[in-house]
C-alpha positions, 0 to 999 in steps of 0.5 A, a space after each residue: 795184322 803182320 807188318 814187316 819193315 827194314 830198320 837200322 839194327 840196334 846191335 850192329 848198325 846195319 840198315 838190313 834189319 828185318 822186323 816182323 810184327 807178330 802182334 801188338 806186343 811181339 816183334 821179331 828182329 832178324 839182321 842180315 848185316 850181323 846175322 843176329 836175331 831178337 824179339 820183344 820177349 828176349 829180355 832178361 827175366 822173361 820166361 821166353 829168354 829163360 827157356 832159350 838159355 836152357 836150350 842154346 849151345 854155350 857158344 850162342 850164350 857167349 855171343 848174346 848181347 843186350 841192346 839199349 832197349 834191353 833186348 837180347 840178341 843171339 846168333 841165328 841158325 838158318 837151316 834150309 833142308 834142300 840148300 844147306 845150313 848157316 850157323 855160328 861155329 867156334 870154340 868160344 865167344 872170342 874164337 868163332 865164325 859163321 859156318 855154311 854147309 851144303 845140303 846133299 841128297 840122301 842116297 837110298 842106301 843110307 836113308 836108314 841113317 836119317 829117319 824123320 822123328 815120330 814118322 815111322 818109315 819116313 826118311 829125310 831126303 836131304 842131309 847137311 854135308 859137313 865136308 862142305 863146311 866153309 867159314 865166314 867172318 862175323 861181318 860176312 853173314 850174308 855171304 854165308 847165306 849166299 854160299 848155301 844158295 839161300 837167294 836162289 830158287 828152291 831145288 825142285 824134285 
C-alpha cells in the first residue's frame, strides 16, 4: 500500500519534502524546497546508485550529496510534455542554476524532426523551446516549476 506524506528535507531543511512509500523497503523523497530527490536505494554500493552514476550528466553527479542516513540526493528533472521542463543547468557544481523552458506545439511542417522512438509514423506533439529558457537560483526551484505552469491545469487538445 502506498502512503504519501510531507516531511522535513534532510538535504535542505525545507518542510516541503514529499515522501512516497513504494513498499516496505523503498521510499521516494522529492523536495519542492531544494528540487533534489532521493530514495532508499540511492546509497553508495547499491546497484541502483551505480546504475544512476552511469547515466547521469556530470553536473548532476557533482551536485549529489549524502545525508546523515547515507541517502544520496541529486537534482530533479521535471519534464511535462505539454508544459515545459525544469532541470539543473550550468558548467559545474559551483556554477549552476535551475533552468525552465516552455513547451511549444510542434508545427506540422517540422514534425519529421520529432519522431517518437520505436513508433513508426508517430511524432511528438510538443517540443521544448530552448529560446524560452529562464534561470532560477538554487533555492527558487518552486518558482521554476511555476514558470512552466506545473500547478495549472493541463492544456487540452
